[in-house]
C-alpha positions as CSV (number, residue, x, y, z in Angstrom):
1,M,16.0,-41.0,7.0
2,A,16.0,-40.5,10.3
3,I,16.9,-37.1,11.5
4,N,20.0,-38.2,13.8
5,K,22.5,-36.3,16.3
6,A,24.8,-34.4,14.5
7,M,21.8,-33.1,11.6
8,R,19.6,-32.5,15.2
9,M,22.5,-30.4,16.4
10,A,22.7,-28.6,13.0
11,L,19.4,-27.8,12.7
12,K,18.9,-26.1,16.4
13,A,22.2,-23.9,15.6
14,L,20.0,-22.9,12.1
15,S,17.5,-22.4,14.0
16,Y,18.6,-20.4,16.8
17,T,19.8,-17.9,13.7
18,D,16.2,-16.6,13.8
19,L,16.2,-13.3,11.9
20,D,13.3,-10.8,13.2
21,L,11.1,-11.0,10.1
22,K,9.7,-8.0,10.5
23,K,12.3,-6.3,9.5
24,T,14.2,-8.5,7.1
25,Y,11.2,-9.9,5.3
26,K,12.5,-8.0,2.3
27,L,16.3,-9.4,2.0
28,Q,14.2,-12.7,2.9
29,R,12.3,-12.5,0.0
30,Q,15.3,-11.6,-2.4
31,L,17.4,-15.2,-0.8
32,T,14.1,-17.1,-1.3
33,N,14.5,-16.2,-4.7
34,V,18.5,-16.3,-5.2
35,A,17.9,-20.1,-3.5
36,H,15.1,-21.0,-6.0
37,P,16.4,-19.6,-9.5
38,Y,13.7,-19.2,-11.5
39,I,15.1,-20.9,-15.3
40,K,12.4,-20.5,-17.4
41,P,13.6,-22.6,-20.9
42,L,13.5,-25.9,-18.6
43,Y,10.0,-25.7,-18.2
44,V,6.9,-26.4,-20.8
45,M,5.3,-23.2,-19.4
46,W,3.3,-19.9,-19.8
47,D,2.4,-17.0,-18.2
48,H,-1.1,-15.5,-17.7
49,K,-3.1,-12.6,-15.6
50,V,-6.8,-13.2,-14.0
51,S,-8.5,-9.6,-13.2
52,L,-9.6,-8.3,-10.0
53,G,-11.2,-5.0,-10.2
54,D,-8.4,-3.1,-11.4
55,Y,-5.4,-5.4,-10.5
56,D,-3.8,-8.1,-12.6
57,I,-3.0,-11.8,-10.5
58,P,0.0,-12.7,-12.3
59,V,-0.6,-16.9,-12.8
60,R,2.0,-19.3,-14.5
61,I,0.6,-22.5,-16.0
62,F,2.7,-25.5,-15.9
63,M,2.1,-28.7,-18.3
64,P,3.5,-32.1,-17.3
65,S,4.6,-32.6,-21.0
66,E,4.6,-31.2,-24.8
67,E,2.8,-34.2,-26.0
68,V,0.2,-35.0,-23.6
69,E,-3.5,-33.5,-24.0
70,V,-4.3,-32.3,-20.1
71,N,-7.9,-32.8,-19.3
72,K,-6.7,-32.2,-15.2
73,I,-5.7,-28.9,-13.1
74,L,-4.4,-28.4,-9.9
75,I,-4.6,-24.6,-9.2
76,F,-1.6,-24.5,-6.5
77,F,-1.0,-21.5,-3.9
78,H,2.5,-21.4,-2.5
79,G,3.5,-21.4,0.7
80,G,6.3,-18.4,2.2
81,G,4.0,-16.9,4.8
82,W,2.0,-15.1,3.2
83,V,5.2,-12.8,3.2
84,I,7.3,-14.2,0.8
85,G,7.7,-16.4,-1.9
86,N,6.4,-16.3,-5.8
87,I,5.6,-17.7,-9.0
88,D,9.5,-18.0,-9.6
89,S,11.0,-19.1,-6.2
90,Y,8.1,-22.3,-7.0
91,T,8.7,-22.7,-10.6
92,V,10.9,-26.2,-9.9
93,V,8.0,-27.5,-7.5
94,C,5.5,-26.9,-10.0
95,S,6.9,-28.1,-13.1
96,N,7.5,-31.1,-11.0
97,M,4.2,-31.4,-9.7
98,A,3.1,-31.3,-13.4
99,K,5.5,-34.1,-15.0
100,Q,4.7,-36.7,-11.5
101,T,0.9,-35.9,-11.6
102,G,0.0,-35.8,-15.2
103,H,-2.0,-32.5,-14.3
104,A,-1.5,-28.7,-15.9
105,V,-0.4,-26.4,-12.7
106,I,-1.5,-23.4,-12.3
107,S,0.5,-21.5,-9.7
108,V,-1.1,-18.3,-8.1
109,D,1.0,-15.0,-7.6
110,Y,-1.2,-13.5,-5.1
111,R,-0.3,-10.5,-3.2
112,L,2.1,-10.7,-0.1
113,A,2.1,-8.7,3.0
114,P,3.0,-7.1,4.8
115,E,1.9,-4.4,1.8
116,H,-1.0,-6.0,1.1
117,H,-2.8,-7.0,4.6
118,F,-5.6,-10.1,4.8
119,P,-8.0,-10.7,2.7
120,T,-6.1,-9.5,-0.1
121,A,-4.1,-12.9,-0.8
122,P,-7.3,-15.1,0.1
123,E,-9.7,-13.3,-2.5
124,D,-6.7,-13.1,-5.2
125,C,-6.7,-16.8,-4.7
126,Y,-10.8,-17.0,-4.5
127,A,-11.2,-14.8,-8.0
128,V,-8.5,-16.8,-9.9
129,A,-10.4,-20.2,-8.7
130,R,-13.5,-19.0,-9.8
131,E,-12.1,-17.9,-12.7
132,L,-11.3,-21.3,-13.9
133,F,-14.2,-23.4,-12.2
134,L,-16.7,-20.5,-14.0
135,N,-14.6,-20.6,-17.4
136,A,-13.4,-24.7,-17.3
137,S,-14.5,-24.6,-20.8
138,L,-10.9,-22.4,-21.3
139,F,-8.9,-25.5,-20.9
140,N,-11.5,-28.2,-21.7
141,V,-11.4,-29.2,-18.2
142,K,-14.6,-29.7,-16.1
143,Q,-14.7,-28.6,-12.8
144,E,-14.8,-31.9,-11.1
145,N,-11.3,-32.4,-12.6
146,I,-10.0,-29.0,-10.7
147,T,-8.4,-29.3,-7.6
148,L,-7.3,-27.1,-4.7
149,I,-3.5,-27.8,-3.4
150,G,-1.4,-25.4,-1.3
151,D,1.4,-25.7,1.2
152,S,1.9,-24.0,4.3
153,A,0.3,-20.6,3.9
154,G,-0.7,-21.8,0.6
155,G,-2.6,-25.1,2.7
156,N,-4.2,-22.2,4.3
157,L,-5.3,-20.5,1.2
158,A,-7.0,-24.0,-0.8
159,A,-8.6,-24.6,3.0
160,V,-9.9,-21.0,2.8
161,V,-11.1,-20.9,-0.6
162,S,-12.6,-24.1,-0.3
163,L,-15.3,-22.1,2.7
164,M,-15.3,-18.8,0.7
165,A,-16.6,-20.9,-2.3
166,R,-19.1,-22.7,0.0
167,D,-20.2,-19.3,1.6
168,R,-20.6,-17.8,-2.1
169,G,-22.4,-19.9,-3.9
170,E,-20.6,-19.6,-7.0
171,F,-18.4,-22.7,-7.3
172,L,-17.3,-25.9,-5.4
173,P,-14.0,-27.8,-5.5
174,T,-14.3,-31.3,-5.3
175,K,-11.2,-32.5,-4.0
176,Q,-8.1,-29.9,-2.0
177,I,-5.0,-31.3,-0.9
178,L,-3.2,-29.5,1.7
179,L,0.4,-30.3,2.5
180,Y,1.6,-29.0,6.3
181,P,-1.3,-26.7,6.7
182,S,-1.2,-23.4,9.0
183,T,-5.3,-23.5,10.4
184,A,-5.3,-22.1,13.4
185,S,-4.2,-18.3,14.5
186,D,-2.4,-18.8,17.9
187,H,1.0,-20.1,18.5
188,S,1.7,-19.1,21.7
189,E,2.8,-21.2,24.6
190,T,-0.9,-21.8,25.4
191,S,-1.3,-22.9,22.1
192,P,-3.7,-26.5,22.6
193,Y,-1.3,-27.7,19.9
194,P,1.6,-30.0,21.8
195,S,3.6,-29.4,18.5
196,I,3.5,-25.8,18.8
197,R,6.4,-26.5,21.6
198,E,7.8,-29.7,20.9
199,N,8.8,-28.4,17.5
200,G,9.0,-24.1,17.5
201,T,12.3,-23.8,18.6
202,D,14.9,-26.5,16.6
203,Y,13.3,-27.2,13.1
204,L,14.0,-24.4,11.2
205,L,10.7,-23.0,10.8
206,T,10.0,-21.7,14.7
207,T,7.2,-19.9,16.7
208,K,9.3,-17.3,16.4
209,R,8.7,-17.2,12.8
210,I,5.4,-18.0,12.7
211,N,4.1,-15.4,14.9
212,D,5.6,-12.8,12.7
213,F,4.2,-13.9,9.4
214,M,0.7,-13.5,11.5
215,E,1.9,-10.2,12.3
216,L,2.9,-9.1,9.2
217,Y,-0.6,-10.7,8.1
218,K,-2.7,-9.6,9.6
219,S,-4.5,-5.6,9.3
220,N,-6.0,-6.0,13.1
221,D,-5.7,-9.1,15.8
222,D,-10.0,-9.3,14.7
223,D,-8.1,-10.9,11.8
224,L,-7.0,-13.8,14.0
225,L,-10.7,-14.6,15.1
226,N,-11.7,-15.1,11.0
227,P,-12.0,-18.3,9.8
228,Y,-10.9,-17.1,6.5
229,L,-7.7,-16.4,8.4
230,A,-8.1,-19.6,10.5
231,P,-10.5,-22.1,8.7
232,I,-10.0,-24.8,12.0
233,L,-12.2,-21.5,13.8
234,S,-15.0,-21.9,11.4
235,K,-17.9,-22.7,13.4
236,D,-19.6,-24.8,9.9
237,L,-17.0,-27.0,8.2
238,S,-19.9,-28.8,6.0
239,E,-19.6,-28.9,2.5
240,Q,-16.2,-29.2,2.0
241,P,-14.3,-31.1,-1.0
242,K,-12.8,-34.5,-0.6
243,T,-9.2,-33.6,1.0
244,I,-6.0,-35.1,2.0
245,I,-4.3,-33.5,4.4
246,I,0.0,-34.5,4.7
247,T,1.8,-33.4,8.0
248,A,5.5,-33.3,8.6
249,Q,6.7,-34.9,11.7
250,Y,8.9,-32.1,13.0
251,D,6.8,-29.3,12.1
252,P,5.4,-27.0,14.6
253,L,2.2,-26.7,12.4
254,R,1.6,-30.9,12.6
255,D,-1.0,-31.1,15.0
256,E,-3.4,-27.8,13.5
257,G,-3.4,-29.4,10.6
258,E,-4.3,-33.0,11.6
259,D,-6.8,-31.7,14.2
260,Y,-8.4,-29.7,10.6
261,G,-8.3,-33.2,9.3
262,R,-10.4,-34.3,11.8
263,K,-13.0,-31.2,12.1
264,L,-13.7,-31.7,8.5
265,Y,-14.7,-35.7,9.1
266,E,-16.8,-34.9,12.1
267,F,-18.6,-32.1,9.4
268,G,-19.4,-35.0,7.5
269,N,-16.1,-34.4,5.1
270,Q,-14.0,-37.4,3.4
271,V,-10.5,-36.7,4.9
272,E,-7.6,-38.4,4.8
273,V,-4.7,-37.3,7.0
274,F,-0.8,-38.8,6.6
275,R,1.7,-37.6,8.8
276,M,5.4,-37.9,7.0
277,K,8.0,-39.1,9.4
278,D,11.0,-37.4,9.8
279,A,10.3,-34.6,7.9
280,L,10.3,-31.0,8.3
281,H,8.0,-28.0,7.2
282,G,8.4,-27.2,3.7
283,F,9.2,-31.0,2.5
284,I,7.6,-30.6,-1.0
285,T,10.5,-27.9,-2.0
286,L,13.0,-30.2,-1.7
287,P,14.4,-32.1,-5.0
288,R,11.9,-34.4,-6.4
289,H,14.8,-37.7,-5.4
290,F,14.3,-37.2,-1.8
291,I,11.9,-39.8,-0.1
292,H,9.6,-37.8,1.1
293,V,8.9,-36.2,-2.0
294,R,8.2,-39.0,-3.8
295,R,6.7,-40.6,-0.7
296,S,3.7,-37.6,-1.2
297,Y,3.5,-37.6,-4.9
298,E,2.6,-41.3,-4.3
299,L,-0.7,-40.8,-1.8
300,V,-1.5,-37.7,-4.3
301,N,-1.5,-39.3,-7.0
302,R,-3.4,-42.0,-5.3
303,F,-6.0,-39.0,-3.6
304,L,-6.1,-37.9,-7.4
305,N,-7.0,-41.2,-9.2
306,K,-9.6,-42.7,-6.4
307,E,-12.6,-43.6,-8.1
308,E,-15.4,-42.4,-7.0
309,D,-17.4,-44.5,-4.3
310,V,-20.4,-46.0,-5.5
């Protein structure tokens, strides 16, 4: 459904109520949990932990159903600008993801900024991915049947974990799914991406909010040049997983997500990039009957089930 004039006016009004995230991030975490209640009895799932040094990273495991024996896994990293969101607020999303894809979904509750600045989040996510890839027998799943997936900041983390995996040589994912990912660190007026200016004020996710997230996430300004924070800055994007990137038409992050796909392709990777028409940032968190959610899972399932090239 196209965004009509009335909806545009409503979105614009909501966008102009943008609060100072650097002062209100704790309140917005609470509001996120209220908006996405966690109701455990409705889902086939259980909680687990993965150790990283003296810290245990919580993960939540979702099964498509009680009857199906699952032999494929999605490792999911949630969105929220590395500052808000958690496995509770994404429980409905992950439950639906498991049912729609027929995969077990392992949702990672990585530590959030500003209490834990970069690179804590990617290191937490890498630790969980490493545990699953190197101990794939725990779920009786082959490494090639484990896929990374994330939305927004989680899409960033999925891309970063793939880069870290290649650089560290311990494992290498074969597929990744990036939903409207953050890939760059410059979201100022001088950004090379037109979507920052075209979509940065009137569509809920504003450039002010993006910049606030980045300020809370980084440890210092040098981090903004680190490809583990902004993967599009990597000088080498070779040996990356087969990738599908799905962006949203009215998203300030749209162009940097699509450009990341182009750069992956230039380095010899297999990439598919789709722009979801009339969609806003964050659409995968909408109820499952929404057209953008349904269409996304059609694309994702086609990607996941595609036969290997002969």
